[in-house]
C-alpha positions as CSV (number, residue, x, y, z in Angstrom):
1,X,91.1,-55.1,-117.8
2,X,91.4,-59.1,-118.5
3,X,95.1,-59.9,-119.5
4,X,93.2,-60.6,-123.2
5,X,92.1,-57.3,-123.4
6,X,95.8,-56.0,-122.3
7,X,97.2,-58.0,-124.9
8,X,94.4,-56.7,-127.5
9,X,95.4,-53.0,-127.0
10,X,99.1,-53.7,-126.7
11,X,99.0,-55.0,-130.2
12,X,96.9,-51.8,-131.6
13,X,99.3,-49.7,-129.9
14,X,102.5,-51.4,-131.5
15,X,101.0,-51.5,-135.0
16,X,100.2,-47.7,-134.5
17,X,103.9,-47.3,-133.8
18,X,105.1,-49.3,-136.7
19,X,102.6,-46.9,-139.0
20,X,104.2,-44.1,-137.2
21,X,108.2,-45.5,-137.3
22,X,107.9,-46.5,-140.8
23,X,106.6,-43.2,-141.8
24,X,103.4,-44.7,-143.6
25,X,100.7,-42.0,-145.1
26,X,97.3,-42.3,-146.5
27,X,97.3,-44.9,-149.3
28,X,100.7,-46.6,-148.1
29,X,100.6,-50.4,-147.7
30,X,100.9,-52.0,-144.3
31,X,103.5,-55.2,-143.7
32,X,101.7,-58.4,-144.0
33,X,100.0,-60.2,-141.2
34,X,103.0,-62.5,-141.2
35,X,105.5,-59.7,-141.0
36,X,103.5,-57.7,-138.2
37,X,103.3,-61.1,-136.5
38,X,107.2,-61.5,-136.6
39,X,107.8,-57.9,-135.8
40,X,105.4,-57.9,-132.9
41,X,106.1,-61.1,-131.7
42,X,102.5,-62.0,-131.4
43,X,100.2,-64.7,-132.7
44,X,98.8,-64.4,-136.4
45,X,95.4,-64.8,-135.0
46,X,95.7,-61.8,-132.5
47,X,97.1,-59.5,-135.3
48,X,94.5,-60.4,-137.4
49,X,91.8,-59.7,-134.6
50,X,93.7,-56.1,-134.4
51,X,93.6,-55.4,-138.0
52,X,89.9,-56.3,-138.3
53,X,89.4,-53.8,-135.6
54,X,91.1,-51.5,-137.4
55,X,89.4,-52.1,-140.9
56,X,86.1,-51.9,-139.2
57,X,87.0,-48.7,-137.6
58,X,87.8,-47.4,-141.2
59,X,91.6,-46.5,-140.1
60,X,92.7,-49.1,-142.8
61,X,91.3,-51.0,-145.9
62,X,92.0,-54.2,-147.4
63,X,92.0,-54.6,-151.0
64,X,91.6,-58.2,-152.4
65,X,94.9,-59.8,-153.8
66,X,97.0,-56.3,-152.9
67,X,97.4,-56.1,-149.5
68,X,96.1,-53.8,-146.2
69,X,96.3,-49.9,-146.9
70,X,96.1,-47.0,-144.4
71,X,93.0,-45.3,-145.1
72,X,92.4,-41.3,-145.0
73,X,93.3,-40.1,-141.2
74,X,91.4,-37.0,-142.2
75,X,88.0,-38.7,-142.7
76,X,88.3,-41.0,-139.5
77,X,90.1,-38.8,-137.1
78,X,87.2,-38.7,-134.9
79,X,86.5,-42.4,-134.5
80,X,90.3,-42.8,-134.4
81,X,89.9,-41.0,-131.1
82,X,87.0,-43.1,-129.9
83,X,89.0,-46.4,-131.2
84,X,92.1,-45.4,-128.9
85,X,89.8,-45.1,-125.9
86,X,87.2,-48.0,-126.3
87,X,88.6,-51.2,-127.0
88,X,87.2,-54.4,-125.2
89,X,87.0,-53.3,-121.7
90,X,83.3,-53.0,-120.3
91,X,83.8,-49.6,-118.4
92,X,84.6,-48.4,-121.7
93,X,81.7,-49.7,-123.3
94,X,79.5,-48.5,-120.5
95,X,81.0,-44.9,-121.2
96,X,80.5,-45.2,-124.7
97,X,76.5,-45.6,-124.0
98,X,76.5,-42.9,-121.6
99,X,78.2,-40.2,-123.8
100,X,75.8,-41.4,-126.8
101,X,72.8,-40.7,-124.4
102,X,74.1,-37.4,-123.3
103,X,74.5,-36.2,-126.7
104,X,71.0,-37.6,-127.8
105,X,69.4,-35.6,-125.4
106,X,70.9,-32.2,-126.3
107,X,70.2,-33.2,-129.9
108,X,66.7,-33.5,-128.9
109,X,66.5,-30.2,-127.3
110,X,68.2,-28.3,-130.4
111,X,65.8,-30.4,-132.6
112,X,62.9,-29.1,-130.7
113,X,64.1,-25.5,-131.7
114,X,65.0,-26.4,-135.2
115,X,63.3,-29.3,-136.6
116,X,61.0,-28.0,-139.9
117,X,57.9,-29.5,-141.4
118,X,60.1,-31.1,-143.8
119,X,62.0,-33.3,-141.4
120,X,58.6,-34.0,-139.6
121,X,57.0,-35.2,-142.4
122,X,59.9,-37.6,-142.8
123,X,59.1,-39.2,-139.7
124,X,56.1,-39.6,-140.2
125,X,56.6,-41.2,-143.3
126,X,58.6,-43.6,-141.7
127,X,56.0,-44.4,-139.5
128,X,53.8,-45.0,-142.3
129,X,56.1,-47.3,-144.1
130,X,56.5,-49.4,-141.0
131,X,52.6,-49.6,-140.9
132,X,52.3,-50.7,-144.5
133,X,55.5,-53.1,-144.0
134,X,55.2,-57.0,-143.0
135,X,57.4,-56.1,-139.8
136,X,55.1,-53.1,-138.6
137,X,55.3,-54.2,-135.1
138,X,59.0,-55.1,-134.8
139,X,61.1,-51.9,-134.5
140,X,64.8,-53.0,-135.2
141,X,68.1,-51.4,-134.2
142,X,68.8,-50.2,-137.6
143,X,64.9,-48.5,-137.7
144,X,65.7,-46.6,-134.3
145,X,68.9,-45.2,-135.8
146,X,67.5,-44.2,-139.1
147,X,64.7,-42.4,-137.0
148,X,67.5,-40.5,-134.7
149,X,69.4,-39.7,-137.9
150,X,66.6,-37.6,-139.1
151,X,66.1,-35.9,-136.1
152,X,70.0,-35.0,-135.8
153,X,69.8,-33.9,-139.6
154,X,67.0,-31.2,-138.6
155,X,69.7,-29.7,-136.2
156,X,71.6,-28.8,-138.9
157,X,74.9,-28.7,-136.8
158,X,77.3,-30.9,-139.0
159,X,79.6,-31.2,-136.3
160,X,77.1,-33.0,-134.0
161,X,75.9,-35.2,-136.9
162,X,79.3,-36.2,-137.4
163,X,79.9,-36.9,-133.8
164,X,76.6,-38.7,-133.0
165,X,77.1,-40.8,-136.3
166,X,80.6,-41.9,-135.2
167,X,79.2,-43.2,-131.4
168,X,76.0,-44.8,-132.9
169,X,78.3,-46.6,-135.6
170,X,80.7,-47.9,-133.2
171,X,78.1,-48.3,-130.5
172,X,76.5,-51.1,-133.0
173,X,79.7,-52.7,-133.4
174,X,80.1,-53.7,-129.7
175,X,76.5,-54.1,-128.9
176,X,74.8,-56.1,-131.5
177,X,71.5,-57.1,-129.8
178,X,69.2,-54.2,-128.4
179,X,65.7,-54.3,-126.8
180,X,63.6,-52.3,-129.1
181,X,61.4,-49.3,-128.2
182,X,58.0,-49.9,-128.9
183,X,55.9,-48.0,-131.4
184,X,54.1,-45.6,-129.1
185,X,57.5,-44.2,-128.5
186,X,58.2,-43.2,-132.1
187,X,54.5,-41.5,-132.5
188,X,54.9,-39.7,-129.3
189,X,58.3,-38.6,-130.3
190,X,57.0,-37.0,-133.5
191,X,54.1,-35.5,-131.3
192,X,56.8,-33.7,-129.0
193,X,58.8,-32.5,-131.8
194,X,55.8,-31.2,-133.4
195,X,54.5,-29.3,-130.2
196,X,58.3,-28.3,-129.9
197,X,57.9,-29.7,-126.3
198,X,61.5,-30.3,-125.1
199,X,60.4,-31.7,-121.5
200,X,58.1,-34.3,-123.1
201,X,60.7,-35.5,-125.6
202,X,63.3,-35.9,-123.2
203,X,60.9,-37.8,-120.6
204,X,60.1,-40.2,-123.5
205,X,63.8,-40.8,-124.2
206,X,64.3,-41.6,-120.8
207,X,61.3,-43.5,-120.2
208,X,61.9,-45.7,-123.2
209,X,65.4,-46.0,-122.8
210,X,67.1,-48.8,-125.2
211,X,69.1,-51.3,-123.0
212,X,71.7,-52.8,-123.8
213,X,72.3,-56.6,-124.1
214,X,76.3,-57.6,-124.4
215,X,77.3,-60.0,-127.2
């Protein structure tokens, strides 16, 4: 890990310690950026970056003209675990991508058993909408995520949906650019799910793997 990454992690850990030592609860106001900088003996730009990351993860929230407050920890416990593990080191980012892919394969297996006509129709409707849109040949990260979100929902496993959602959301925050899957992937995946063919679904997933491009 780079020295910059160590400093970043150190500041995050110290801010968490301040929250604990000051007995701050959900809804309580954090010390100001200047006060944190003084207490942590760190530059304000470094503190600002750490706070921005915590806000992005939903751990804190900024209210214009009021300050920064502790968000609902119950709603964000899972993402807090992810955040404490994945900061800025490349190996952890690789681990995140690998974990997401493993979970998505299991989701596809479950979906092949449980997906209903209603969810299959939703996927087909998405494809029809793309065919009628001006960007019908451009399958963005947002489309890919929305497409798979329907598949996850079809499992009716709410914990699995929550886990996948947090991984997918955090993944997008650290890798903004992806090479996109072609149209045939989505059409073939719908066919595999319709025929309940797990092997075909997994094969498609592996064949048209989304590659990452780092920031």
